NUPARO-809694 format. One line per field, with one value per atom (N, C-alpha, C): residue number from 0; residue in one letter; z, x, y. Coordinates in steps of 0.001 Angstrom, whole numbers. Atoms other than C-alpha are relative to their C-alpha. Layout:
<bazas>
resi: [NUM_...] $
resn: [A_...] $
z: [Z_...] $
x: [X_...] $
y: [Y_...] $
</bazas>
This chain:
<bazas>
resi: [0_0_0_1_1_1_2_2_2_3_3_3_4_4_4_5_5_5_6_6_6_7_7_7_8_8_8_9_9_9_10_10_10_11_11_11_12_12_12_13_13_13_14_14_14_15_15_15_16_16_16_17_17_17_18_18_18_19_19_19_20_20_20_21_21_21_22_22_22_23_23_23_24_24_24_25_25_25_26_26_26_27_27_27_28_28_28_29_29_29_30_30_30_31_31_31_32_32_32_33_33_33_34_34_34_35_35_35_36_36_36_37_37_37_38_38_38_39_39_39_40_40_40_41_41_41_42_42_42_43_43_43_44_44_44_45_45_45_46_46_46_47_47_47_48_48_48_49_49_49_50_50_50_51_51_51_52_52_52_53_53_53_54_54_54_55_55_55_56_56_56_57_57_57_58_58_58_59_59_59_60_60_60_61_61_61_62_62_62_63_63_63_64_64_64_65_65_65_66_66_66_67_67_67_68_68_68_69_69_69_70_70_70_71_71_71_72_72_72_73_73_73_74_74_74_75_75_75_76_76_76_77_77_77_78_78_78_79_79_79_80_80_80_81_81_81_82_82_82_83_83_83_84_84_84_85_85_85_86_86_86_87_87_87_88_88_88_89_89_89_90_90_90_91_91_91_92_92_92_93_93_93_94_94_94_95_95_95_96_96_96_97_97_97_98_98_98_99_99_99_100_100_100_101_101_101_102_102_102_103_103_103_104_104_104_105_105_105_106_106_106_107_107_107_108_108_108_109_109_109_110_110_110_111_111_111_112_112_112_113_113_113_114_114_114_115_115_115_116_116_116_117_117_117_118_118_118_119_119_119_120_120_120_121_121_121_122_122_122_123_123_123_124_124_124_125_125_125_126_126_126_127_127_127_128_128_128_129_129_129_130_130_130_131_131_131_132_132_132_133_133_133_134_134_134_135_135_135_136_136_136_137_137_137_138_138_138_139_139_139_140_140_140_141_141_141_142_142_142_143_143_143_144_144_144_145_145_145_146_146_146_147_147_147_148_148_148_149_149_149_150_150_150_151_151_151_152_152_152_153_153_153_154_154_154_155_155_155_156_156_156_157_157_157_158_158_158_159_159_159_160_160_160_161_161_161_162_162_162_163_163_163_164_164_164_165_165_165_166_166_166_167_167_167_168_168_168_169_169_169_170_170_170_171_171_171_172_172_172_173_173_173_174_174_174_175_175_175_176_176_176_177_177_177_178_178_178_179_179_179_180_180_180_181_181_181_182_182_182_183_183_183_184_184_184_185_185_185_186_186_186_187_187_187_188_188_188_189_189_189_190_190_190_191_191_191_192_192_192_193_193_193_194_194_194_195_195_195_196_196_196_197_197_197_198_198_198_199_199_199_200_200_200_201_201_201_202_202_202_203_203_203_204_204_204_205_205_205_206_206_206_207_207_207_208_208_208_209_209_209_210_210_210_211_211_211_212_212_212_213_213_213_214_214_214_215_215_215_216_216_216_217_217_217_218_218_218_219_219_219_220_220_220_221_221_221_222_222_222_223_223_223_224_224_224_225_225_225_226_226_226_227_227_227_228_228_228_229_229_229_230_230_230_231_231_231_232_232_232_233_233_233_234_234_234_235_235_235_236_236_236_237_237_237_238_238_238_239_239_239_240_240_240_241_241_241_242_242_242_243_243_243_244_244_244_245_245_245_246_246_246_247_247_247_248_248_248_249_249_249_250_250_250_251_251_251_252_252_252_253_253_253_254_254_254_255_255_255_256_256_256_257_257_257_258_258_258_259_259_259_260_260_260_261_261_261_262_262_262_263_263_263_264_264_264_265_265_265_266_266_266_267_267_267_268_268_268_269_269_269_270_270_270_271_271_271_272_272_272_273_273_273_274_274_274_275_275_275_276_276_276_277_277_277_278_278_278_279_279_279_280_280_280_281_281_281_282_282_282_283_283_283_284_284_284_285_285_285_286_286_286_287_287_287_288_288_288_289_289_289_290_290_290_291_291_291_292_292_292_293_293_293_294_294_294_295_295_295_296_296_296_297_297_297_298_298_298_299_299_299_300_300_300_301_301_301_302_302_302_303_303_303_304_304_304_305_305_305_306_306_306_307_307_307_308_308_308_309_309_309_310_310_310_311_311_311_312_312_312_313_313_313_314_314_314_315_315_315_316_316_316_317_317_317_318_318_318_319_319_319_320_320_320_321_321_321_322_322_322_323_323_323_324_324_324_325_325_325_326_326_326_327_327_327_328_328_328_329_329_329_330_330_330_331_331_331_332_332_332_333_333_333_334_334_334_335_335_335_336_336_336_337_337_337_338_338_338_339_339_339_340_340_340_341_341_341_342_342_342_343_343_343_344_344_344_345_345_345_346_346_346_347_347_347] $
resn: [M_M_M_L_L_L_V_V_V_L_L_L_V_V_V_G_G_G_Q_Q_Q_V_V_V_F_F_F_F_F_F_T_T_T_F_F_F_F_F_F_N_N_N_T_T_T_G_G_G_L_L_L_L_L_L_F_F_F_G_G_G_G_G_G_I_I_I_F_F_F_G_G_G_V_V_V_L_L_L_I_I_I_L_L_L_L_L_L_R_R_R_P_P_P_L_L_L_L_L_L_K_K_K_R_R_R_L_L_L_L_L_L_R_R_R_P_P_P_K_K_K_Q_Q_Q_L_L_L_V_V_V_T_T_T_L_L_L_W_W_W_F_F_F_A_A_A_G_G_G_W_W_W_Y_Y_Y_L_L_L_C_C_C_Y_Y_Y_F_F_F_P_P_P_S_S_S_L_L_L_Y_Y_Y_Y_Y_Y_S_S_S_L_L_L_S_S_S_N_N_N_L_L_L_L_L_L_S_S_S_L_L_L_L_L_L_L_L_L_P_P_P_F_F_F_Q_Q_Q_I_I_I_G_G_G_L_L_L_P_P_P_A_A_A_L_L_L_L_L_L_L_L_L_P_P_P_R_R_R_V_V_V_E_E_E_A_A_A_R_R_R_S_S_S_H_H_H_Y_Y_Y_P_P_P_L_L_L_Y_Y_Y_L_L_L_D_D_D_L_L_L_P_P_P_S_S_S_G_G_G_E_E_E_N_N_N_G_G_G_S_S_S_L_L_L_M_M_M_L_L_L_P_P_P_G_G_G_G_G_G_L_L_L_T_T_T_I_I_I_S_S_S_L_L_L_P_P_P_T_T_T_A_A_A_H_H_H_W_W_W_N_N_N_M_M_M_E_E_E_L_L_L_F_F_F_L_L_L_S_S_S_V_V_V_L_L_L_G_G_G_A_A_A_L_L_L_W_W_W_L_L_L_A_A_A_I_I_I_I_I_I_I_I_I_L_L_L_L_L_L_T_T_T_F_F_F_L_L_L_C_C_C_L_L_L_R_R_R_Y_Y_Y_D_D_D_R_R_R_N_N_N_L_L_L_R_R_R_R_R_R_L_L_L_G_G_G_R_R_R_Q_Q_Q_G_G_G_V_V_V_P_P_P_M_M_M_D_D_D_Q_Q_Q_E_E_E_T_T_T_L_L_L_E_E_E_Q_Q_Q_M_M_M_G_G_G_V_V_V_Y_Y_Y_Q_Q_Q_E_E_E_D_D_D_V_V_V_L_L_L_V_V_V_L_L_L_L_L_L_C_C_C_R_R_R_N_N_N_L_L_L_P_P_P_T_T_T_S_S_S_F_F_F_V_V_V_R_R_R_R_R_R_G_G_G_G_G_G_E_E_E_K_K_K_S_S_S_H_H_H_F_F_F_V_V_V_G_G_G_K_K_K_I_I_I_T_T_T_H_H_H_V_V_V_V_V_V_Y_Y_Y_L_L_L_Q_Q_Q_A_A_A_E_E_E_L_L_L_P_P_P_P_P_P_Q_Q_Q_R_R_R_R_R_R_E_E_E_L_L_L_I_I_I_L_L_L_R_R_R_H_H_H_E_E_E_M_M_M_E_E_E_H_H_H_V_V_V_R_R_R_L_L_L_H_H_H_H_H_H_P_P_P_F_F_F_F_F_F_K_K_K_T_T_T_V_V_V_A_A_A_A_A_A_A_A_A_S_S_S_L_L_L_L_L_L_I_I_I_Y_Y_Y_A_A_A_W_W_W_N_N_N_P_P_P_L_L_L_F_F_F_W_W_W_L_L_L_A_A_A_Y_Y_Y_R_R_R_L_L_L_T_T_T_S_S_S_R_R_R_D_D_D_M_M_M_E_E_E_L_L_L_A_A_A_C_C_C_D_D_D_E_E_E_A_A_A_V_V_V_M_M_M_E_E_E_Q_Q_Q_L_L_L_D_D_D_R_R_R_P_P_P_Q_Q_Q_R_R_R_R_R_R_D_D_D_Y_Y_Y_A_A_A_R_R_R_S_S_S_L_L_L_V_V_V_E_E_E_L_L_L_G_G_G_S_S_S_G_G_G_K_K_K_H_H_H_L_L_L_W_W_W_G_G_G_G_G_G_V_V_V_A_A_A_T_T_T_F_F_F_G_G_G_E_E_E_C_C_C_D_D_D_T_T_T_V_V_V_L_L_L_R_R_R_V_V_V_K_K_K_R_R_R_L_L_L_A_A_A_S_S_S_W_W_W_Q_Q_Q_P_P_P_T_T_T_P_P_P_Q_Q_Q_W_W_W_Q_Q_Q_K_K_K_R_R_R_F_F_F_S_S_S_S_S_S_L_L_L_L_L_L_T_T_T_F_F_F_L_L_L_L_L_L_I_I_I_L_L_L_L_L_L_L_L_L_Y_Y_Y_F_F_F_G_G_G_G_G_G_A_A_A_G_G_G_S_S_S_S_S_S_L_L_L] $
z: [476_171402_-1885_1351_167714_-144_207_168318_-191_203_168753_-1596_1410_165462_-1078_811_163895_-60_-68_164935_-771_791_163853_-1711_1487_160404_-428_768_159802_-74_25_160772_-1350_1135_157932_-1187_1296_155737_-633_594_155452_-356_683_155132_-1620_1567_152145_-1070_747_150656_-753_319_150660_-785_743_149428_-1292_1437_146886_-995_614_145660_-875_443_145345_-1125_1044_143646_-1237_1345_141165_-941_988_140175_-520_673_139798_-1258_1033_137569_-1118_1289_135453_-507_615_135116_-691_261_134350_-1350_1685_130433_220_-165_131278_1035_-857_134487_-829_706_132217_-882_686_130288_321_-723_132700_1179_-751_135124_-458_107_135147_949_-963_136476_1275_-1496_139426_853_-803_140549_-151_-105_139709_989_-1138_142279_1365_-1048_144500_525_-70_144044_530_-438_144772_1144_-1296_147652_1003_-966_149592_205_-469_149182_810_-491_150291_1531_-1339_153398_739_-372_154292_630_-287_154286_967_-1028_156127_1416_-1251_159113_-321_-18_159055_1047_-1075_162353_-578_420_160789_-1140_1105_157629_507_-439_159370_846_-827_161784_-1002_1039_158625_-592_753_156929_986_-847_160348_5_-200_160454_-1456_1293_156688_-263_570_156662_1052_-976_159608_-939_717_157434_-976_1394_153956_298_-194_154611_-1438_1235_150994_-92_54_149947_-1721_1248_146461_-186_4_147170_-433_199_145923_989_-1143_149558_172_-396_149691_-962_844_146757_166_-165_147914_1609_-1472_151789_67_-350_152930_555_-466_153542_1109_-1317_157032_1338_-1474_160506_588_-454_161579_1541_-1432_164616_240_-465_164574_-485_525_164113_-1382_1489_160812_-770_777_157775_25_-313_157907_-1405_1016_154890_303_-545_156634_1332_-1738_160253_510_-475_162312_1381_-1719_165825_576_-594_168393_333_-238_168877_-1036_833_165970_-1349_1419_162259_-402_916_160291_-1036_1147_157683_-935_753_154371_-488_319_153555_-1068_1005_150181_-212_349_148615_-492_734_147859_1138_-1046_151253_-87_314_150188_1295_-1382_153378_-239_348_152995_1347_-1575_156259_-247_136_156890_998_-903_158754_976_-799_161349_1612_-1345_164815_693_-749_165432_-310_283_164349_1165_-896_166642_-128_553_166354_392_-441_168513_-921_793_166655_-1527_1302_163225_-153_27_164148_250_-481_165555_-1271_1519_162042_-889_767_160200_356_-698_162616_-643_106_162240_-1541_1501_158371_-339_566_157804_764_-663_160479_-700_770_158480_-1117_1373_155281_-73_-496_156818_434_-208_158256_-1097_931_155290_-1051_858_152859_684_-671_155686_-42_152_155722_-1372_1481_151809_-360_82_151936_814_-883_154886_-705_347_153109_-1520_1250_149559_558_-643_151640_274_-310_152985_-1265_1059_149608_-740_583_148444_806_-976_151392_-338_567_150220_-890_1059_147185_141_-519_148666_673_-707_150886_-818_973_147723_-1051_932_145993_577_-201_145732_128_65_146765_-843_720_144629_597_-872_145643_-222_152_146406_-1133_739_144129_-1578_1446_140954_101_-265_142520_-264_91_142525_-1618_1321_138878_-757_644_138122_661_-735_140277_776_-1044_143193_1409_-917_146290_1393_-1216_148971_641_-768_151683_831_-761_153180_-1230_1034_149755_-341_350_149150_-1293_946_145785_-372_104_145164_-1315_1144_142060_244_-509_142090_-1370_1217_139420_39_264_138066_460_-326_139038_-1377_1130_136858_-280_126_137147_904_-740_138664_1037_-1095_141811_1290_-1493_145078_807_-1205_148535_1052_-1613_151903_951_-948_154637_-273_224_155016_-285_19_154519_1020_-857_157488_-453_636_156068_-613_1199_153518_548_-347_155228_1169_-1184_158425_-199_85_159019_-86_122_158407_-1530_1356_155101_-85_46_154038_-1117_1545_150511_-702_703_148802_-1507_1336_144953_-292_348_143605_-1699_1351_140045_-658_563_137502_-326_-166_137834_-1495_1303_134168_-985_852_132612_-282_428_130826_629_-642_132582_-423_590_130298_414_-328_130607_1473_-1366_134241_597_-221_134634_-158_231_133219_693_-779_135198_1279_-1548_138366_157_-298_137615_210_45_137042_1659_-1182_140569_1028_-894_142121_229_196_140950_1056_-917_142936_1261_-1600_146157_358_84_145502_89_-370_145164_658_-1130_147971_-458_287_146168_491_-667_148142_1411_-1402_151355_-801_583_149023_-169_354_147950_1391_-1390_151675_392_-599_152723_-653_721_149704_267_-475_150541_1128_-1473_154167_-283_426_153023_-655_630_150665_799_-903_153307_680_-675_155333_-754_1007_152194_-1121_1004_150354_-842_346_150103_-1395_771_147914_-1580_1089_144151_-555_295_143515_349_-805_145861_-801_348_144069_-1441_1080_140891_117_-362_142252_233_-103_143542_-1137_1589_140019_-548_647_138768_633_-1064_141530_-602_244_140797_-1340_1394_136947_-63_-146_137655_482_-500_139614_-901_901_136841_-919_989_134457_613_-314_136633_232_-299_137256_-1631_1616_133004_-52_88_132895_401_-758_135598_-992_619_133706_-1236_1314_130326_141_20_131583_218_-558_132746_-1544_1161_129182_-1123_1387_125645_-604_1101_122634_-44_-11_122107_1494_-1270_125703_229_33_125583_-926_737_122841_748_-662_124919_933_-1324_128032_-894_603_125703_-275_416_124428_1118_-1115_127691_670_-563_128706_-557_861_125849_136_-106_126361_1602_-854_129987_892_-626_130964_84_-129_132715_-289_-243_132627_1507_-1117_136267_965_-1011_138864_1375_-1177_142207_1052_-757_145201_1304_-1089_148530_-368_80_149061_-772_947_145835_-1021_1592_142929_-791_802_139905_-1488_1178_136612_-956_1096_134770_397_-308_136161_-1058_1058_133711_-620_873_131274_-957_719_129163_-1471_1338_125744_278_-130_127296_458_-169_128681_-1047_1239_125536_-1149_756_123863_256_-705_126376_-93_214_125925_-1464_1038_122276_-434_404_122402_919_-1354_125340_-874_27_125313_1235_-1442_127911_466_-429_130064_387_-154_130256_1622_-1397_133569_565_-291_133641_66_-115_132976_1334_-1483_135963_1096_-1126_138209_-98_113_136843_380_-569_137529_1313_-1422_141033_629_-646_141792_-377_347_140010_950_-767_142059_1688_-1507_145533_157_245_144344_-72_52_143278_1105_-1389_146675_766_-1135_148486_-706_590_145878_23_189_145481_1349_-1640_149439_1009_-992_151190_-751_733_150807_391_-425_152635_1047_-900_154916_1338_-1256_158028_571_-804_158129_-75_-191_157750_1113_-891_160748_1598] $
x: [-248_94558_379_-106_94004_1140_-1297_96970_1096_-886_98931_191_-37_97956_259_-483_98441_1535_-1531_102081_542_-419_102395_-87_215_101027_1161_-1034_103770_1199_-1016_106192_51_136_105069_-327_-338_104345_1148_-1373_107980_733_-489_108879_-654_867_106073_590_-568_107790_1386_-1480_111411_-440_194_109899_-749_657_107531_1296_-858_110674_742_-705_112273_-528_747_109466_-54_-237_109421_1084_-1173_112653_411_184_112276_-883_695_109409_573_-788_111506_887_-963_113979_-187_707_111679_456_-370_112478_1167_-1237_115954_415_-371_115759_-780_712_113331_840_-1124_116358_954_-1232_118801_-453_286_116634_-995_706_114536_-1454_1266_110682_210_-227_111522_756_-787_114188_-526_808_112250_-1018_845_109697_843_-954_112437_277_-433_113453_-1212_1087_109948_-294_163_109469_792_-1007_112527_-573_794_110804_-1035_1592_107232_434_-337_108852_653_-892_111278_-851_988_108483_-927_855_106267_381_-638_108915_892_-985_110632_1006_-1189_112398_1206_-979_113832_927_-1058_114966_1047_-802_116220_1302_-798_118108_1251_-611_119519_970_-452_120376_1366_-1085_122588_1197_-1477_124502_509_-588_125141_896_-869_126532_1163_-1261_128852_1158_-1042_130082_361_-274_129783_64_266_130543_-123_44_129261_-903_1049_127089_-142_345_126290_-1396_1308_122897_-942_1216_119539_-355_544_118537_1019_-1265_121832_-759_604_119848_-1169_1369_116363_-378_265_116914_375_-336_116851_1446_-1235_120293_20_-194_119805_177_-406_120418_-1498_1447_117683_-296_549_115588_-764_648_114340_633_-762_115469_-521_449_113240_402_-349_114217_-1329_1265_111864_186_397_110682_-1000_1252_107697_342_0_108621_-1131_833_106182_17_-284_107535_-1089_1326_104824_660_-195_104904_1038_-987_107568_-728_283_107215_233_-507_107273_1009_-960_109751_-556_62_109446_1446_-1163_112683_330_-211_113960_1249_-1452_116682_805_-958_119640_63_-181_119392_-799_623_116803_-1174_825_114329_-978_1259_111048_-775_248_109910_-1810_1325_106109_-692_728_103817_-750_1068_102261_623_-285_103595_-1332_1356_99875_-1048_951_98300_-311_19_96432_371_-614_98912_-1040_860_96756_-1271_1244_93466_531_-521_95647_321_-491_97152_-1268_1151_93762_-689_825_91938_776_-632_94634_26_111_95054_-1458_1255_91307_-278_344_91252_785_-739_94199_-530_472_92782_-1315_1464_89179_625_-558_91190_509_-440_92916_-1308_923_89770_-854_796_87736_727_-688_90364_249_-198_90881_-1290_1329_87053_12_59_86981_779_-981_89758_-620_490_88193_-1248_1125_84953_481_-789_86860_266_-644_88764_-1194_1036_85197_-773_775_83726_996_-1159_86901_-279_358_86173_-1190_1645_82581_202_-274_83850_619_-824_86136_-1087_1031_83092_-718_709_81467_587_-1017_84480_166_-111_85326_1377_-1568_88875_530_-791_90962_646_-773_92125_1828_-1213_95732_617_-468_96312_294_19_95356_882_-884_97228_1631_-1103_100378_373_-383_99888_165_-374_100036_1318_-1185_103223_-276_330_101643_332_-585_103312_-420_330_102762_-1321_1192_100419_-473_464_99937_-813_500_98340_-1308_1461_94505_-352_600_93317_-1755_1347_89588_-570_1027_87317_-985_1098_84616_-491_663_82193_-315_633_81316_1248_-1040_84775_329_-533_85936_1459_-1319_89465_372_-928_91740_1184_-882_93624_509_-561_95741_-22_113_95307_747_-448_96941_-1065_1013_95078_-526_949_93019_-1374_1706_89545_-29_31_89055_-1225_1319_85403_300_-464_87154_1327_-1398_90402_364_-634_91873_1304_-1738_95491_342_-446_97603_-2_72_96820_671_-494_99031_-663_486_97733_-1304_1071_94479_-67_-85_94466_-1509_1384_90762_237_-419_90609_-1386_1358_87719_-359_317_86048_-583_268_84958_1169_-1017_88224_436_-429_89383_1275_-1109_92056_1054_-1413_94894_335_-244_94341_75_-125_93585_1247_-1357_97184_745_-610_98733_-80_591_96570_686_-205_97417_1722_-1383_101329_205_-92_100972_-399_255_99207_1092_-1089_101866_1294_-1324_104681_-327_301_102965_240_-219_103287_1234_-1657_106879_472_-645_107958_-635_665_105730_-578_881_103772_-1182_701_100952_105_-561_102769_578_-637_104599_-1224_1188_101110_-580_531_100016_676_-1039_103082_-570_292_102396_-1345_1158_99005_-374_-106_99264_665_-532_101811_-970_726_99513_-1071_1184_96900_548_-859_99461_361_-378_100546_-1146_790_97323_-235_-90_97653_1138_-849_100658_-280_167_99685_1101_-1225_103379_-211_199_102409_-1043_908_99331_556_-694_101291_1145_-954_103997_-506_628_101719_-624_766_100138_1163_-1424_103785_485_-175_104414_-627_1085_101433_476_-227_102364_1390_-1629_106057_-50_266_104692_-451_778_102495_1143_-714_105455_1078_-769_107651_-447_360_105391_-96_-132_104917_1298_-1266_108589_393_-291_108913_-575_819_106131_263_-549_107773_960_-1012_110658_-246_126_108964_-761_699_107065_696_-540_107793_-833_374_106846_-1588_1360_103285_-683_722_102375_444_-40_103865_-1177_1100_101205_-1408_1236_98440_371_-269_99812_-498_456_99550_-1391_1352_96306_-906_766_94857_-107_-78_96000_-1024_889_94184_-1200_1281_91071_-590_315_90981_252_-640_92684_-1297_1405_89676_586_29_91397_-159_544_90374_1230_-1072_93094_-742_480_92658_1024_-642_93836_57_-387_95447_826_-1270_97340_-667_373_95890_673_-486_97610_-715_955_95698_709_-486_96418_-544_326_94146_-278_-430_95592_-55_8_95472_901_-1291_98000_75_82_96825_1153_-756_98373_1389_-1423_101577_698_-509_102047_35_3_101088_1113_-1305_103938_1006_-1210_106375_-22_-470_105498_164_-62_105489_1490_-1418_109112_1146_-837_110341_1054_-1080_113656_566_-370_115271_1349_-1014_117567_1251_-1464_121344_75_-26_122474_861_-958_125456_-1114_702_122532_-802_517_120549_545_-986_123552_48_-195_124035_-1136_1152_120642_-114_-38_120651_1088_-993_123892_-330_412_122560_-1045_971_119469_450_-689_121545_698_-926_123582_-1105_880_120402_-706_751_118620_857_-946_121679_17_-136_122071_-1332_1386_118247_-631_693_117360_814_-1140_120569_974_-1036_123500_-197_28_123354_-1123_1107_120003_597_-461_122158_578_-628_124093_-829_981_120900_-874_693_119505_441] $
y: [1220_121755_510_-496_123445_824_-880_125755_-925_1370_122456_-309_699_121206_1043_-1099_124496_62_155_124256_-1161_1313_120790_128_110_121662_975_-867_124493_-1016_878_121568_-679_595_119612_717_-774_122574_116_-572_123702_-1394_1477_119680_-216_326_119675_1025_-946_122733_-820_436_120971_-1214_1068_117493_371_-377_119302_213_-275_120950_-1204_1060_117699_-988_904_115710_865_-1008_118777_-224_166_118295_-1529_1430_114429_77_140_115026_663_-504_117546_-917_727_114916_-1305_1331_112191_-513_658_111917_-459_655_111475_-1096_1116_109217_-1167_1354_106945_-581_470_106464_-709_645_105493_-858_904_103642_-942_965_100699_499_-216_101224_-610_648_98793_1079_-739_101485_1361_-1049_104392_122_-135_103173_116_6_102707_1631_-1084_106359_887_-509_107745_-584_525_105363_746_-548_106798_1712_-1150_110099_172_2_109287_-438_719_107320_1132_-873_110182_1300_-1426_113116_-818_383_110708_91_89_110636_1106_-918_113877_68_-67_113524_-988_1300_110321_757_-542_112267_975_-855_115061_-599_779_112889_-780_663_110951_1252_-1214_114352_411_-319_115343_-1127_909_112238_-145_120_112029_1158_-1032_115441_52_151_114178_-825_963_111050_480_-519_112748_1341_-1268_116289_890_-438_117138_1129_-1202_120324_-32_73_119119_-635_765_117412_1241_-1062_119236_544_-835_120097_1267_-876_122263_1193_-1072_124296_409_-67_123918_948_-291_124920_1439_-1016_128432_123_-389_129768_1044_-951_131350_-820_615_130730_-781_733_128070_320_-65_128503_-1281_1174_125230_-1309_1592_121116_71_88_121615_1421_-1222_123918_782_-1120_127225_616_-1147_128692_912_-1010_130211_-77_-70_131402_1015_-991_133128_-295_26_133700_1061_-536_134943_1407_-1287_138676_791_-595_139294_118_-43_140153_-1516_1495_136455_418_130_135734_-823_961_134141_-294_287_132581_-888_831_131467_-633_409_129592_1127_-1207_131888_730_-978_133754_935_-1070_135856_-156_77_136701_1180_-1024_138647_136_-260_140202_273_91_139594_734_-864_142137_-751_761_139700_65_-434_141170_-102_-326_142376_-1090_1092_139049_-695_809_136987_-1338_1069_134310_-1553_1338_131515_-199_16_132401_-494_467_132049_-1471_1258_128810_-1090_1016_127348_-142_64_128115_-881_488_126926_-1599_1384_123536_-603_607_123142_-375_200_123257_-1038_1244_120782_-962_1087_118504_-341_398_118595_-611_580_117837_-1524_1254_114887_-927_769_113614_-467_218_113861_-721_622_112176_-1255_1069_109507_-873_699_108933_-752_628_108381_-990_1379_106007_-1050_1094_104098_-683_519_103931_-633_636_102814_-1234_923_100407_-1355_797_98970_-672_616_98613_-1359_1179_96343_-1058_1487_94064_-542_622_93917_-1017_927_92443_-1100_1468_90112_-974_724_88804_-575_619_87737_-679_535_86382_-1595_1490_82367_-123_255_81383_-909_1083_79649_-1104_967_76424_-252_-482_76141_-1195_702_73219_872_-663_75261_1279_-1150_78203_-250_548_76064_-281_63_75085_1325_-1328_78771_635_-341_79302_926_-884_80790_-1226_760_79010_901_-850_81823_-382_581_80492_1344_-1206_84205_600_-1021_85443_-1137_400_84815_385_-556_84822_-395_204_85224_424_-238_85261_569_-908_87787_577_-485_88606_1525_-1594_92088_901_-1256_93578_898_-593_96547_-265_546_95212_-753_617_92867_836_-800_94199_-867_320_93454_758_-665_94746_-710_450_94592_-519_287_92686_-1400_1415_89337_88_318_88145_-1126_1107_86057_-787_1138_85063_-1529_722_83128_-1009_564_82035_-56_-111_80926_-152_-82_81760_1684_-1235_84542_477_-448_86437_1446_-1464_89469_790_-472_90002_-501_758_89394_531_-252_89168_185_-38_89928_-149_383_88462_19_114_88660_-1148_1552_85318_-90_568_85703_-64_537_85345_-1110_1475_82432_-545_502_80296_508_-658_81347_1441_-1416_85014_225_-19_84589_-107_318_83250_979_-1279_86208_1030_-1060_88566_-318_137_86829_223_-296_86802_1656_-1412_90705_195_-128_90835_-402_515_88760_563_-589_90874_1254_-915_93540_-422_650_91228_-346_337_90330_1171_-1699_94047_841_-1011_95323_1253_-1063_97574_583_-456_97544_942_-764_98538_1630_-1226_101128_1305_-994_102740_252_-218_102552_1047_-825_104630_1510_-1081_107044_623_-677_107566_463_-703_108275_1280_-854_110708_1283_-758_112149_902_-631_112862_1171_-1545_115037_1006_-1364_117128_-37_-162_116994_1280_-1320_120880_322_-293_120679_-947_408_119742_-951_697_118377_-1459_1482_115408_-866_685_114340_-347_576_114240_-961_1286_112337_-1209_1159_109978_-737_919_109173_-271_410_109006_-1268_1134_106463_-1182_1225_104275_-670_193_104447_-661_832_103224_-1177_1460_100097_-598_981_99052_-392_240_99471_-1131_1027_97456_-1224_1035_94908_-705_760_94288_-113_434_94367_-1370_1190_91697_-1373_1003_89567_-556_587_89902_-996_556_88674_-1592_1168_85426_-742_822_84587_-270_69_83623_561_-873_85139_128_-393_84315_308_-533_84755_1366_-1312_88231_688_-630_88905_16_174_87388_1095_-985_89737_1247_-1171_92736_135_47_92073_-101_-127_91379_1339_-1243_94751_779_-815_96409_-98_488_94326_546_2_94783_1346_-1347_98307_620_-981_100102_1495_-1390_103467_734_-605_103760_-202_145_104748_-304_597_102898_777_-686_105185_-1041_578_103991_-1346_797_100826_-1141_774_99118_-183_239_97863_-957_859_96572_136_115_95339_917_-1026_97431_1338_-1333_100551_1079_-687_103611_72_111_104472_-1176_1204_101573_59_-158_103239_96_-124_103913_-1278_1351_100518_-838_1215_98529_621_-443_100708_-667_651_99723_-1640_1237_96307_-427_342_96355_55_-94_97604_-658_759_95334_-715_795_93868_-346_401_91901_743_-979_94149_-756_522_93101_119_-14_91938_1487_-1081_94826_1401_-1222_97468_-262_274_96018_605_-522_96526_1451_-1291_100013_803_-769_101034_-110_100_99883_907_-995_101550_1348_-1463_104906_402_-89_104626_535_-425_104668_1087_-1237_107694_1085_-946_109440_360_-194_109023_923_-1049_110690_1109_-1316_113417_778_-769_114364_-23_28_113601_551_-511_114678_997_-848_116688_1319_-1100_119910_289_-112_119405_104_52_118611_1499_-1288_121991_1103_-1200_124005_-203_377_122418_321] $
</bazas>
């Protein structure tokens, strides 16, 4: 059993090296991408990577299909993938065939032989599989305990009535808004609280009960933008991928930047809805309520970290022209093709 887990680990290990390289390039290009793309499109760019690395078989199938429809070799994977004859459906950076010497294969065609022919491969795979499985179980346990604590907060909250929500512009019947005391920050998560509401609930918004009505409305706008832009779902997929690739530090940094871009995207969307005095109140709310605490898992929050950065962005905010929005969307689509595809199909 553990041998099989170890073999699965090597599939994700090789995939993690590929996507770690892609995320690394995205991080290096970030100063340029922030000028060309809006935060909403940056989130889309990140999510494409998180989703594809979570389903590697889907990614490689799409790569093969696109290599037939668009036979170009200018995509980033063409530079990152080893230029060797593949023995697997997946790319091989590290290959450990049973009874033979292993190989470390690097981009550019360089292959380094590893003296592994005399290893007890079953024992090696079992130890590796056990270690990987233990890390996943530990992180999953911590996430579930964290989610249970959030649910406990929800059971203490008081639901806002529908009439008040409609006055604030919230008409979704599948969103439950709870006023909770002693919250460190306001946030939204996927899933319902059946103890407070009968019906289908897709998202629960937790608001600090101590907030004055005007500030509460501004923060609720922010959280509803998370719902509208599907950020809790995006963060859930990203967090699940992070469990699998927790050994790669580039994935942790990519997750952190994905969360930051989600907050910036919601700030931008809210600013487009407000007049000048309300924008000042919104920025003031962020300064006073930003907790600087990063919430992991499928949770999006108004008080997410990077308060200084977000306030600076709010201070320099200008409406985005329609042509720039269209250009940003088109460029995002092209970047997904170039950064995630183009070359993978020919190497498998």
